[in-house]
N, CA and C of each residue as an Amber inpcrd file, in Angstrom:
protein
   702
   0.9870000  -0.8900000  -0.1560000  -0.0720000  -0.2370000   0.1740000
   0.8840000   1.0210000   0.0050000   0.3790000   2.4510000  -0.4640000
   1.1550000   3.1520000  -0.4820000   1.4070000   3.9930000   0.8130000
   2.4100000   5.0820000   1.1530000   2.3640000   5.5060000   2.1450000
   2.3190000   6.7760000   2.1190000   1.5240000   7.5050000   3.0030000
   0.8460000   8.6230000   3.2430000   1.0230000   9.4820000   4.2740000
   1.2440000  10.6830000   4.3580000   1.2490000  11.4640000   5.7550000
   0.2240000  12.2300000   5.3430000  -0.5430000  12.5510000   6.9720000
  -1.4540000  13.6170000   6.8040000  -1.2320000  14.2980000   7.8330000
  -1.2420000  15.6950000   7.9440000  -1.6770000  16.5990000   9.1580000
  -2.8010000  17.0540000   9.4270000  -3.4210000  17.1580000  10.3920000
  -4.9300000  17.7980000  10.3240000  -5.1500000  19.0350000  11.4570000
  -6.0710000  19.4300000  11.8580000  -6.4800000  20.5910000  12.7580000
  -7.4600000  20.8490000  12.7360000  -8.1780000  21.4630000  13.6030000
  -9.7470000  22.0820000  13.8860000  -9.7670000  23.2430000  14.6670000
 -10.8270000  24.3580000  14.3340000 -10.5880000  25.2140000  15.1630000
 -12.0190000  25.6340000  15.4630000 -12.5330000  26.4920000  16.6060000
 -13.6310000  26.9360000  17.0560000 -13.9230000  27.8790000  17.5120000
 -14.2210000  29.0600000  17.0240000 -14.0880000  30.3900000  17.5790000
 -15.4560000  30.4030000  18.7610000 -15.0660000  30.7390000  19.7540000
 -16.4240000  30.4580000  20.9720000 -16.4220000  29.1660000  21.1760000
 -15.8950000  28.2720000  21.2030000 -16.1030000  26.6880000  21.4500000
 -16.7080000  27.0670000  22.8410000 -18.1690000  26.3060000  22.8280000
 -18.3910000  25.2080000  21.4130000 -19.6140000  25.8390000  21.1090000
 -19.7570000  27.0310000  20.8610000 -20.8100000  27.6570000  20.3320000
 -20.7770000  28.7390000  19.1820000 -19.7950000  28.6170000  18.7370000
 -19.3480000  29.6640000  17.7410000 -18.8260000  28.8340000  15.8840000
 -18.3350000  29.9440000  15.1120000 -18.0100000  29.1380000  13.8200000
 -16.6810000  28.3380000  14.0990000 -16.4240000  27.5520000  13.1460000
 -15.2360000  26.9000000  13.2870000 -14.8690000  26.1820000  11.8550000
 -13.8400000  25.4920000  11.9350000 -13.4250000  24.8720000  10.6400000
 -12.1710000  24.3160000  10.9780000 -12.0900000  23.2700000   9.7970000
 -10.9530000  22.0370000   9.7220000 -10.0180000  22.6070000   8.4590000
  -8.6760000  22.0130000   8.8020000  -7.7140000  21.9730000   7.8380000
  -6.6250000  20.7860000   7.8930000  -6.7280000  20.4020000   6.6010000
  -5.3450000  19.2920000   6.2770000  -4.5840000  19.1750000   5.2680000
  -3.6660000  18.8930000   5.0420000  -2.9100000  18.5610000   4.4100000
  -2.5110000  17.1990000   4.3330000  -2.4730000  16.5620000   3.0420000
  -2.1310000  15.2620000   2.4940000  -1.0280000  15.2850000   1.6940000
   0.0890000  14.5620000   1.9840000   1.4100000  14.4280000   1.1600000
   1.4590000  13.0820000   1.2430000   1.6700000  12.7790000  -0.3080000
   2.4570000  11.5850000  -0.6370000   3.7740000  11.6710000  -1.5980000
   4.6340000  11.0130000  -1.5660000   5.9030000  10.7820000  -2.3910000
   6.0360000   9.5040000  -3.3250000   5.9760000   9.6210000  -4.2270000
   5.8940000   8.7550000  -5.4340000   7.3200000   8.1010000  -5.3000000
   7.6180000   6.9490000  -6.1040000   9.0350000   6.3570000  -5.9310000
  10.1080000   7.1060000  -6.4450000   9.9750000   8.2000000  -7.4140000
  10.8650000   8.7670000  -8.1130000  10.9320000   9.9760000  -6.9480000
  10.4480000   9.7040000  -6.0070000  10.6240000  10.8470000  -5.0160000
  10.0640000  12.3880000  -5.2140000   8.9830000  12.3000000  -6.4260000
   8.5240000  13.5570000  -6.4250000   6.9050000  13.3860000  -5.5360000
   6.8640000  14.5750000  -4.9380000   6.1090000  14.9310000  -3.5240000
   4.8780000  15.3300000  -4.2780000   3.4330000  15.0310000  -4.1670000
   2.3080000  15.1780000  -4.2990000   1.9410000  15.6970000  -2.7210000
   1.0550000  17.2570000  -2.9400000   0.3760000  17.5000000  -1.5350000
  -0.8480000  18.0440000  -2.1680000  -1.9610000  18.0800000  -1.2960000
  -3.1810000  18.3780000  -1.1040000  -3.6110000  19.2320000   0.1270000
  -4.5310000  20.1050000  -0.0960000  -4.9970000  20.7140000   0.9270000
  -6.3610000  20.9980000   0.7580000  -7.4020000  20.5720000   2.4260000
  -8.5820000  20.7370000   2.1710000  -9.1050000  21.2390000   3.4620000
 -10.2600000  22.1120000   3.8260000 -10.4000000  23.0510000   4.5900000
 -12.2750000  23.4220000   4.3350000 -12.8210000  23.6350000   5.4190000
 -14.0620000  24.3690000   5.1460000 -14.6050000  24.6450000   6.5360000
 -15.2600000  25.6640000   6.5730000 -16.1160000  26.4070000   7.8740000
 -17.1310000  25.9170000   7.9070000 -17.8510000  25.8750000   9.3530000
 -19.2510000  25.5900000   9.8090000 -19.5640000  26.7420000  10.6150000
 -21.0030000  27.1460000  10.5150000 -21.3480000  28.1090000  11.1570000
 -21.3670000  28.0060000  12.8300000 -22.0740000  26.9030000  13.4170000
 -21.9640000  26.6110000  14.7820000 -21.4200000  25.8310000  14.9790000
 -20.4660000  25.2730000  15.6000000 -19.6030000  23.8190000  15.8540000
 -18.8600000  23.8990000  16.9510000 -17.9320000  22.6410000  17.2360000
 -16.9930000  22.5780000  18.1970000 -16.0560000  22.3340000  17.7190000
 -15.2320000  22.5400000  18.5580000 -13.2670000  22.0360000  18.0040000
 -13.0890000  20.7090000  17.4370000 -13.5160000  20.1820000  18.7780000
 -13.3110000  18.2360000  18.6150000 -14.2940000  17.9700000  17.2490000
 -15.2670000  18.9880000  17.0710000 -15.9180000  18.2360000  16.0920000
 -15.0670000  18.7210000  14.5120000 -14.5430000  19.7410000  14.4690000
 -13.4650000  19.8510000  13.5200000 -12.2960000  19.1360000  13.2710000
 -11.7870000  18.8250000  14.3720000 -10.3860000  17.7780000  14.7000000
 -10.8970000  16.6690000  14.0020000 -12.1110000  15.9960000  14.1100000
 -12.4350000  14.8920000  13.3170000 -12.8900000  15.0010000  12.1800000
 -13.6270000  16.0030000  11.7370000 -13.8260000  16.3920000  10.2420000
 -12.4560000  16.2160000   9.4750000 -11.6080000  17.1010000   9.8600000
 -10.1330000  17.0010000   9.4710000  -9.8160000  15.7380000   8.8420000
  -9.4930000  14.9370000  10.2170000  -9.1940000  13.2940000   9.9090000
  -9.6040000  12.7070000   8.7070000 -11.3850000  12.8310000   9.0790000
 -11.9690000  12.4200000   8.1660000 -11.9160000  12.8190000   6.7190000
 -11.9770000  14.0030000   5.9720000 -11.9100000  13.9970000   4.8120000
 -10.7590000  14.1200000   4.2920000  -9.3610000  14.0670000   4.9690000
  -8.1550000  13.6640000   4.5910000  -8.2830000  12.0020000   4.2070000
  -8.5150000  11.3330000   4.9490000  -8.6480000  10.0120000   4.5920000
  -9.8730000   9.3820000   3.6200000 -10.9400000  10.0620000   3.7650000
 -11.8410000  10.0080000   2.6190000 -11.3560000  10.2320000   0.8640000
 -10.2230000  11.3160000   0.9610000  -9.7900000  11.7290000  -0.4710000
  -8.6520000  10.4230000  -0.8210000  -8.3220000   9.8350000   0.1350000
  -7.5470000   8.9340000  -0.4440000  -8.1660000   7.9800000  -1.4750000
  -7.6620000   7.5940000  -2.6000000  -8.2270000   6.9930000  -3.5010000
  -8.4140000   5.1890000  -3.4860000  -7.2150000   5.3590000  -2.8120000
  -6.9950000   3.5890000  -2.5650000  -6.6270000   3.4570000  -0.8540000
  -6.5690000   2.1990000  -0.3780000  -5.9960000   1.7990000   0.6430000
  -4.6480000   2.2920000   0.8300000  -4.2020000   2.8470000   2.0750000
  -2.9270000   3.3640000   2.3840000  -2.4660000   3.2280000   3.6480000
  -1.1770000   3.1720000   3.9990000  -0.4260000   3.2000000   5.0940000
  -0.1040000   5.0750000   5.3640000  -1.1070000   5.1250000   6.3670000
  -1.1610000   6.1280000   6.9700000  -0.8020000   6.8910000   8.3410000
   0.3240000   8.2440000   8.0430000   0.3520000   8.3090000   9.4560000
  -0.0090000   9.7580000   9.4620000  -0.8160000   9.7880000  10.2610000
  -1.7230000  10.9470000  10.6590000  -0.9700000  11.8050000  12.0730000
  -0.7630000  13.0690000  12.1160000  -0.4690000  13.9210000  12.6520000
  -1.3810000  14.9320000  13.2660000  -1.6780000  14.8330000  14.3190000
  -2.8840000  16.0360000  14.9700000  -2.4240000  16.3100000  16.3190000
  -2.8070000  17.8090000  16.4720000  -2.7930000  18.3560000  18.1610000
  -3.7780000  18.0060000  18.8630000  -4.7590000  17.2840000  18.4190000
  -6.0020000  16.9010000  19.2460000  -5.4830000  15.6170000  20.1610000
  -5.3280000  15.4720000  21.2750000  -5.5480000  14.4030000  22.3400000
  -6.6670000  13.7220000  22.1300000  -8.1380000  14.5110000  22.0430000
  -9.3720000  14.0120000  21.6730000  -9.3750000  12.9830000  20.9370000
  -8.4880000  13.1960000  19.3840000  -8.4780000  12.2390000  18.4460000
  -7.5250000  11.2710000  18.6330000  -6.4350000  11.6760000  18.9210000
  -4.9820000  10.4800000  18.8380000  -5.2740000   9.4470000  20.1550000
  -5.7990000  10.1710000  21.2820000  -5.9300000   9.1080000  22.1860000
  -6.9920000   8.1790000  22.2860000  -8.0710000   8.6970000  21.5400000
  -9.2160000   7.6260000  21.1350000  -9.0900000   6.4250000  20.4880000
  -7.8650000   6.6550000  19.5460000  -7.6940000   5.5740000  19.0000000
  -6.2420000   4.7720000  19.4880000  -5.2100000   6.0210000  20.0570000
  -4.1590000   5.0220000  20.7280000  -4.2200000   4.4480000  22.2750000
  -5.5060000   4.6300000  22.9010000  -5.7100000   4.1520000  24.0500000
  -6.7450000   2.9700000  23.8040000  -7.3030000   3.0700000  22.5920000
  -8.1680000   1.8980000  22.1610000  -9.6890000   2.3500000  22.8550000
 -10.2210000   3.7590000  23.0740000 -11.2280000   3.8550000  23.4670000
 -12.4360000   3.5940000  22.3190000 -11.9000000   4.0640000  20.5620000
 -12.9710000   3.6420000  19.5930000 -13.5120000   2.1750000  19.5120000
 -12.4700000   1.5800000  19.9210000 -12.9250000   0.1980000  19.8240000
 -13.7340000  -0.3770000  20.6230000 -13.9330000  -0.0130000  22.0670000
 -14.7550000  -0.3440000  23.1500000 -16.1670000   0.4890000  22.3930000
 -16.2270000   1.8160000  22.3910000 -17.3730000   2.2230000  22.1220000
 -18.0520000   1.7630000  20.8790000 -17.3450000   1.1160000  20.1390000
 -17.9250000   0.3800000  18.8460000 -18.9080000  -0.6410000  18.9500000
 -17.7110000  -1.5990000  20.0120000 -18.3570000  -3.0690000  20.6170000
 -19.5200000  -2.8370000  21.6970000 -19.5590000  -1.5390000  22.2470000
 -20.4970000  -1.3740000  23.3890000 -21.9290000  -0.2480000  22.7950000
 -21.9170000  -0.1980000  21.4680000 -23.1940000   0.9420000  21.0420000
 -22.6460000   2.0570000  20.9470000 -21.5920000   2.5960000  21.1450000
 -20.9590000   3.5690000  21.2360000 -21.4650000   4.3730000  22.8890000
 -21.1750000   3.6930000  23.5760000 -21.3080000   4.2400000  25.0060000
 -20.3080000   3.8520000  25.6360000 -19.4320000   4.7290000  26.9190000
 -18.2990000   4.5830000  27.1340000 -18.5090000   3.6970000  28.4950000
 -17.6220000   3.3390000  29.2070000 -17.6870000   2.7770000  30.4250000
 -18.3930000   2.8980000  31.4930000 -18.9320000   4.1330000  31.4380000
 -20.0970000   4.7770000  32.7090000 -21.6300000   4.4040000  32.0050000
 -21.5610000   3.8870000  30.5470000 -22.5650000   3.9690000  29.9160000
 -23.1560000   4.8270000  29.3330000 -22.4850000   6.2600000  29.6020000
 -23.0440000   7.3380000  28.4690000 -22.7380000   7.4030000  27.2170000
 -23.5160000   8.0470000  26.1560000 -23.6290000   7.9700000  25.3350000
 -22.3310000   8.8480000  24.5100000 -21.6220000   8.5930000  23.8320000
 -20.5480000   9.0220000  23.4910000 -20.6480000  10.5160000  22.7270000
 -19.9700000  11.2460000  22.8790000 -20.0310000  12.5360000  22.0750000
 -19.7390000  12.2170000  20.5940000 -20.2700000  12.8110000  19.4890000
 -19.6850000  13.0690000  18.1370000 -19.9290000  11.7100000  17.7750000
 -20.8940000  10.6430000  18.0450000 -20.7060000   9.5950000  17.4490000
 -20.9650000   9.2500000  16.0120000 -22.0360000  10.2120000  15.5220000
 -21.8160000  10.0470000  14.1340000 -20.5060000  10.2150000  13.4680000
 -19.8340000  11.5570000  13.9320000 -18.6030000  11.5850000  13.1240000
 -17.4460000  10.3700000  13.4710000 -17.2980000   9.4690000  14.7340000
 -17.0230000   8.5040000  15.1880000 -17.1890000   7.3510000  14.1050000
 -18.1620000   6.9440000  13.9380000 -18.5980000   6.2140000  12.8510000
 -18.1980000   6.3210000  11.3590000 -18.2330000   7.5460000  11.0460000
 -17.7700000   7.9140000   9.5940000 -16.2890000   7.9330000   9.6960000
 -15.4700000   8.1190000  10.7670000 -14.1400000   7.9630000  10.7920000
 -13.6350000   6.4530000  10.7560000 -14.2790000   5.7670000  11.3670000
 -13.9630000   4.3220000  11.4740000 -14.3920000   3.8380000  10.4320000
 -15.3580000   4.1880000   9.3740000 -14.9460000   3.7740000   8.4040000
 -13.4450000   4.0460000   7.9580000 -12.8740000   4.5580000   7.7330000
 -11.5790000   5.1950000   7.2790000 -10.8630000   4.3920000   7.9150000
 -10.1880000   4.4710000   9.2060000  -9.3570000   3.8190000   9.5460000
  -9.2740000   1.8390000   9.5160000 -11.0120000   1.6840000   9.3410000
 -10.8890000  -0.1240000   8.8780000 -10.4840000  -0.1880000   6.9860000
 -10.5730000   0.9560000   6.4050000  -9.8450000   1.0180000   5.2730000
  -8.3880000   0.9620000   4.9450000  -8.2340000   1.7890000   6.0100000
  -6.6550000   2.0180000   5.9110000  -6.0710000   1.7300000   6.9430000
  -4.8020000   1.7600000   7.1900000  -3.5640000   1.4750000   8.1150000
  -3.0670000   2.6410000   8.6620000  -3.8200000   3.0780000   9.7890000
  -3.3160000   4.6860000  10.1320000  -3.0380000   4.4490000  11.5980000
  -1.7470000   5.3440000  11.3820000  -0.9180000   5.5120000  12.5640000
  -0.9710000   6.7080000  13.5180000  -1.8700000   7.2820000  14.3790000
  -1.8000000   8.3910000  14.9540000  -0.9620000   8.9800000  15.5930000
  -0.3310000  10.2800000  15.3780000   0.5720000  10.8190000  16.2600000
   0.0410000  12.2780000  16.8000000   0.6990000  12.2530000  17.7900000
   0.4250000  13.8550000  18.3820000   1.3740000  14.4640000  18.5320000
   1.1710000  15.7570000  18.0990000   1.9100000  16.7790000  18.1060000
   1.7240000  18.2180000  18.9050000   2.1120000  18.7590000  19.5060000
   1.8500000  19.8120000  20.3680000   1.6180000  21.0400000  19.3490000
   0.3240000  21.7840000  19.6170000  -0.3710000  22.8710000  18.9620000
   0.6260000  24.1290000  19.0520000   0.5320000  24.9890000  18.0220000
   1.3690000  26.2310000  18.3820000   2.3530000  26.2440000  18.7340000
   3.3500000  25.5560000  18.3870000   4.8550000  25.1160000  18.8250000
   5.7130000  25.3510000  17.5440000   5.3590000  25.7060000  16.5670000
   6.3200000  26.0200000  15.6030000   6.2850000  25.0080000  14.6450000
   5.5580000  23.4680000  14.6990000   5.5400000  22.7650000  13.8830000
   4.7350000  23.3450000  12.6100000   5.4390000  23.0740000  11.3600000
   5.1910000  23.2990000  10.2460000   3.9100000  23.4160000   9.9430000
   3.6860000  21.7660000   9.3580000   2.4880000  21.4780000   8.6870000
   1.3700000  21.7280000   9.9420000   1.4340000  21.7500000  11.3510000
   0.4440000  22.1310000  11.9790000  -0.0570000  23.2550000  12.0630000
   0.9980000  24.2530000  11.7620000   0.5510000  25.3750000  11.7540000
  -0.0010000  26.0760000  10.3370000   0.1460000  25.2350000   9.5760000
  -0.4630000  25.3350000   7.8330000  -2.0760000  24.7460000   8.1540000
  -2.1580000  23.9180000   8.5890000  -3.6260000  23.1200000   9.2460000
  -4.1120000  24.0970000   9.9520000  -3.3510000  24.7870000  11.0080000
  -4.3850000  25.5350000  11.8530000  -4.4360000  27.1720000  11.0210000
  -3.7430000  27.2420000  10.0390000  -4.2590000  28.5510000   9.1420000
  -5.2120000  28.3390000   8.2340000  -5.1640000  27.1920000   7.8770000
  -6.4120000  26.7210000   6.6910000  -7.7240000  26.6410000   7.6650000
  -7.9730000  25.9790000   9.0090000  -8.8190000  26.0450000   9.8980000
  -9.4470000  27.1080000  10.0100000  -8.6760000  28.0920000  11.0000000
  -8.9330000  29.4240000  11.4580000  -9.6300000  30.3410000  10.0930000
  -8.5140000  30.0840000   8.8330000  -9.2690000  31.1440000   7.6730000
 -10.7030000  30.2290000   7.6570000 -10.8800000  29.2590000   7.4320000
 -12.1910000  28.6590000   6.9430000 -13.6110000  29.1400000   8.0680000
 -13.0050000  29.0540000   9.5420000 -13.8620000  29.6560000  10.3340000
 -14.0860000  30.9990000  10.3640000 -13.5260000  31.8270000   9.8860000
 -13.5170000  33.1040000   9.5280000 -14.4330000  33.7250000   8.2670000
 -13.9840000  32.6090000   7.5770000 -14.4790000  33.2760000   5.9830000
 -16.0080000  33.2690000   5.9340000 -16.4590000  33.4350000   4.7120000
 -18.0090000  33.9870000   4.5420000 -18.7740000  32.8960000   4.2370000
 -18.2100000  31.8140000   3.6450000 -18.7920000  30.2340000   3.3640000
 -18.7870000  29.5160000   4.3460000 -19.8680000  29.2430000   4.9160000
 -19.9750000  28.2110000   6.3510000 -21.0750000  27.6580000   6.2000000
 -20.9460000  26.3730000   6.4810000 -21.7750000  25.0870000   6.6030000
 -22.6310000  25.0650000   8.2040000 -23.8120000  23.9950000   7.8860000
 -24.4680000  23.9280000   8.9860000 -23.9740000  22.8340000   9.5780000
 -23.9570000  22.8740000  10.7350000 -23.3150000  21.3470000  11.3080000
 -24.4230000  21.3200000  12.2000000 -25.3280000  20.0580000  11.6090000
 -26.7970000  19.3010000  12.4350000 -26.1390000  18.4190000  13.4420000
 -24.7980000  18.5150000  13.8970000 -24.7100000  17.3410000  14.7530000
 -24.6010000  15.7120000  14.1710000 -24.6680000  15.6570000  12.7580000
 -24.6740000  14.1280000  12.4060000 -23.4190000  14.1230000  11.9870000
 -23.4450000  12.9610000  10.9330000 -22.0300000  12.8020000  10.4500000
 -21.3810000  13.5490000   9.4410000 -22.1870000  14.9000000   8.8950000
 -21.7100000  16.0460000   8.1590000 -21.2840000  15.4080000   6.8460000
 -22.0260000  14.6260000   6.1130000 -21.7470000  13.8460000   4.9850000
 -21.8420000  15.0200000   3.5150000 -23.1230000  15.2640000   3.8580000
 -23.6020000  16.4390000   2.7890000 -24.2360000  17.6300000   3.5930000
 -23.3130000  18.6950000   4.2000000 -23.4260000  19.7830000   4.7730000
 -24.1040000  20.6800000   3.7700000 -25.2640000  21.3920000   4.2620000
 -25.9880000  22.4750000   3.6560000 -25.3590000  23.8590000   3.8960000
 -25.2200000  24.8340000   3.1980000 -24.6320000  26.4790000   3.2830000
 -25.4010000  26.6980000   4.3220000 -25.0430000  27.4490000   5.4940000
 -25.4240000  28.4370000   6.3430000 -26.3440000  29.8300000   5.7120000
 -27.0910000  29.9400000   6.5380000 -27.7200000  31.5790000   5.7950000
 -27.6720000  32.2670000   6.8500000 -27.0380000  31.9870000   8.0680000
 -27.1500000  33.1270000   8.9220000 -26.1900000  34.0000000   8.8850000
 -26.3000000  35.1800000   9.3660000 -25.3040000  36.4780000   9.2560000
 -24.0440000  36.4100000  10.1980000 -22.8470000  36.4650000   9.8080000
 -21.7800000  35.8930000  10.5250000 -21.8710000  36.9950000  11.6380000
 -22.3900000  38.3120000  12.0350000 -22.5040000  39.0370000  12.9100000
 -23.0670000  38.1570000  13.8990000 -24.6870000  37.7180000  13.6080000
 -25.1210000  37.0790000  14.3340000 -24.5870000  35.6660000  14.9890000
 -23.7540000  35.1900000  14.2700000 -23.2000000  33.9510000  14.8190000
 -22.2910000  34.0180000  16.0140000 -21.3740000  35.1620000  15.7240000
 -20.7910000  35.6540000  16.4880000 -20.9890000  36.3730000  18.0010000
 -22.4370000  37.0010000  17.6350000 -23.1210000  37.3630000  18.9090000
 -23.4000000  36.4550000  19.7840000 -23.9710000  34.9410000  19.1340000
 -24.4500000  34.1160000  19.6220000 -23.4870000  33.4720000  20.6290000
 -22.1760000  33.1480000  19.8230000 -20.9370000  32.5090000  20.7740000
 -20.3260000  32.9910000  21.6590000 -20.9060000  34.5920000  21.6910000
 -20.4190000  35.2800000  22.7550000 -21.2870000  35.4250000  24.0060000
 -22.6710000  34.7770000  24.0870000 -23.3240000  34.3470000  25.0350000
 -22.8600000  33.5310000  26.0250000 -22.2440000  32.5410000  25.7160000
 -21.5180000  31.7560000  26.5990000 -20.3120000  31.7390000  27.0320000
 -19.1910000  32.3910000  26.1820000 -18.3820000  33.1630000  26.4840000
 -17.1960000  31.7850000  27.0800000 -16.0450000  31.6500000  26.0820000
 -15.0210000  30.9550000  26.2260000 -14.5200000  30.8620000  28.1480000
 -14.4660000  31.9360000  28.8590000 -13.4020000  31.8550000  29.7150000
 -14.6970000  31.5630000  30.6630000 -15.9370000  32.0150000  30.9240000
 -17.0540000  31.5240000  31.6590000 -16.9760000  30.0540000  31.5830000
 -17.2520000  29.5760000  30.0990000 -17.0740000  28.2810000  30.5660000
 -16.1640000  27.4180000  30.7890000 -14.6260000  27.5670000  30.8450000
 -13.8410000  27.3680000  31.0530000 -13.6360000  27.3140000  32.5340000
 -14.3190000  28.4330000  33.3470000 -14.1830000  28.2720000  34.5240000
 -15.4560000  27.2510000  35.4790000 -16.3310000  27.3540000  34.6680000
 -17.3860000  26.4810000  35.1770000 -16.8950000  24.7790000  35.1610000
 -16.0950000  24.3480000  34.1080000 -15.7530000  23.1010000  34.0370000
 -14.6390000  23.0170000  35.3870000 -13.8390000  24.2920000  35.2880000
 -12.8820000  24.2810000  36.6130000 -13.4890000  23.8060000  38.0390000
 -14.4770000  24.7140000  38.2610000 -14.9290000  24.4330000  39.3470000
 -16.1760000  23.3970000  39.8050000 -16.2580000  22.9210000  38.4120000
 -17.3720000  21.6620000  38.8120000 -16.4900000  20.1370000  38.8130000
 -15.2730000  20.4760000  38.7020000 -14.2560000  18.9460000  38.5640000
 -14.0910000  19.1600000  40.1100000 -14.1250000  17.9130000  40.4680000
 -13.4380000  17.2690000  42.1130000 -12.6420000  16.1230000  41.8510000
 -11.3570000  16.3090000  42.3490000 -10.4010000  15.0950000  42.3100000
 -10.8490000  13.4590000  42.4360000 -10.8120000  12.7810000  41.4930000
 -11.3080000  11.0840000  42.2350000 -12.7070000  10.8370000  41.1150000
 -13.2400000  11.9460000  40.7540000 -14.3930000  11.5720000  40.2030000
 -14.8280000  11.3390000  38.5960000 -13.3930000  11.4230000  37.8280000
 -13.3950000  11.4930000  36.3630000 -13.2060000  10.1160000  36.2630000
 -13.1760000   9.0240000  35.2890000 -12.3590000   8.2280000  34.1320000
 -11.1790000   9.0200000  33.9470000 -10.0180000   7.9400000  33.0940000
  -8.8660000   8.8830000  32.6830000  -9.6010000   9.1160000  31.7820000
 -10.4290000   8.6060000  30.5350000 -11.1390000   8.6830000  29.4270000
 -11.7060000  10.2950000  29.7830000 -12.5820000  10.3870000  30.4700000
 -13.3230000  11.5070000  30.6770000 -12.2380000  12.6990000  31.1760000
 -11.1720000  12.3750000  31.8530000 -10.2540000  13.6360000  31.9620000
  -9.6080000  14.2430000  31.1570000  -9.3080000  13.0700000  30.0650000
  -8.5950000  13.5760000  28.8780000  -9.8290000  14.3610000  28.3060000
 -11.1510000  14.0240000  27.5790000 -12.0460000  15.3400000  27.6760000
 -12.1930000  16.4730000  28.1060000 -12.0280000  16.4390000  29.0680000
 -11.9280000  17.6540000  30.0860000 -10.8210000  18.6130000  29.7630000
  -9.6440000  17.9190000  29.9110000  -8.5090000  18.6050000  29.6030000
  -8.6070000  19.0750000  28.5750000  -9.0760000  18.4120000  27.5630000
  -8.8920000  18.7030000  25.9200000  -9.6480000  20.0930000  25.8710000
 -10.9060000  20.0860000  26.3590000 -12.0310000  21.3070000  26.5240000
 -11.0480000  22.5000000  26.7770000 -10.5740000  22.0580000  27.8720000
 -10.0480000  23.2580000  28.6180000  -8.8600000  23.9110000  27.8400000
  -8.2050000  22.8700000  27.2020000  -7.0040000  23.4700000  26.7200000
  -7.2910000  24.0970000  25.1640000  -8.4190000  23.8040000  24.4350000
  -8.9360000  24.7470000  23.5780000  -9.3550000  25.9340000  23.8770000
 -10.0270000  26.0670000  25.1640000 -10.5610000  27.5750000  25.5980000
  -9.3130000  28.3650000  25.9010000  -8.0850000  27.5860000  26.4950000
  -7.0440000  28.3800000  26.5830000  -6.4870000  29.3430000  25.3110000
  -6.3380000  28.2480000  24.5980000  -5.9010000  28.6510000  22.9740000
  -6.4860000  29.3340000  22.4080000  -7.9170000  29.7240000  22.4860000
  -8.4770000  30.7320000  22.2450000  -8.4520000  31.8670000  22.7260000
  -8.2190000  31.8580000  23.9290000  -8.1010000  33.1580000  24.4490000
  -6.5560000  33.8600000  24.2350000  -5.6700000  32.9320000  24.2640000
  -4.3370000  33.2240000  24.0930000  -4.1690000  33.9140000  22.3450000
  -5.0680000  33.3500000  21.8230000  -5.0180000  33.8890000  20.3100000
  -5.5510000  34.8190000  20.3150000  -6.4240000  35.2350000  20.7200000
  -7.0890000  36.6330000  21.0710000  -6.5740000  37.7040000  21.6280000
  -5.7070000  37.2800000  22.8290000  -4.5830000  37.9940000  23.5710000
  -3.6200000  38.5210000  22.8300000  -3.3430000  37.6880000  21.7410000
  -2.2520000  38.0230000  20.5190000  -2.2580000  38.9710000  19.7770000
  -4.3220000  38.7010000  19.3010000  -4.7200000  39.6800000  18.1800000
  -4.6280000  41.1810000  18.8550000  -5.0400000  41.1730000  19.9310000
  -5.1150000  42.1610000  20.2370000  -3.8400000  43.3310000  21.0070000
  -3.1110000  42.3790000  21.3860000  -1.5310000  42.9330000  21.9020000
  -1.1690000  43.5500000  20.3800000  -1.1970000  42.7690000  18.8460000
  -0.8640000  43.2700000  17.8060000  -1.2800000  44.4730000  17.3160000
  -2.7130000  44.8760000  17.7660000  -3.5700000  45.9700000  17.4290000
  -3.2390000  46.8390000  18.3970000  -2.7760000  46.8460000  19.7060000
  -2.4190000  47.7160000  20.5950000  -1.2430000  48.2910000  20.1630000
  -0.2160000  47.5050000  19.8520000   1.0240000  48.2510000  19.2830000
   1.3510000  48.7600000  18.0620000   0.2060000  48.2400000  17.1350000
   0.2070000  48.8710000  15.5480000  -0.2560000  50.1390000  15.8430000
  -1.3190000  50.2480000  16.6550000  -1.7060000  51.5440000  16.9420000
  -0.6120000  52.4780000  17.7500000   0.3810000  51.9200000  18.7490000
   1.3960000  52.9730000  19.0720000   2.3000000  53.4700000  18.0730000
   2.7780000  52.6320000  17.1890000   3.3520000  52.9190000  16.0490000
   3.0570000  54.0410000  15.0910000   1.8150000  53.8000000  14.9310000
   1.3170000  55.2480000  13.8790000   1.6930000  56.3840000  14.5650000
């Protein structure tokens, strides 16, 4: 089977109730050493970071025309650990319920992704986000550009095989995402947590959600600082 390398990332503004997007880079080198590379991205009006992380991997794998040996790099532990810790296989065997008997979030997307990991031989590797990894930075750029674009699809909570274009005004989407507030949601998660009450799987999900919110706040801080210092230079 051909060897393919994939890099993916997802983004959401005001996660979990704001616009989001995914980005993926697919790279293949043929026997002569010639490199072929394709990029994929799309934005959704109201979605979550985790759903976009899954979509990035799904779309990249679905666009491989034949079964491949794939090395997939992602900065999402939600995605990487689900496979490397074996959670996805447990979920599928138990009707997409976790060990506590609760329904797994984003079930339809996990099902769609499993179709592809059944078809391809995929190795998932985690990379630290916003840490100078060139391909991860490119995927982040694709994802955030899609999230900030004017062409956004509707995330209906399903498998997103045939999404429809959103008719919502972007101003309305942004105001809706501001109602919850990333900072407020993060604080709520922190105050709700009590040591010893969560499984390792649930802890990773909570950590990932908090990490996403922190990343979004840091991006906002950086943009505000850039604007502040640019005004000082004028």
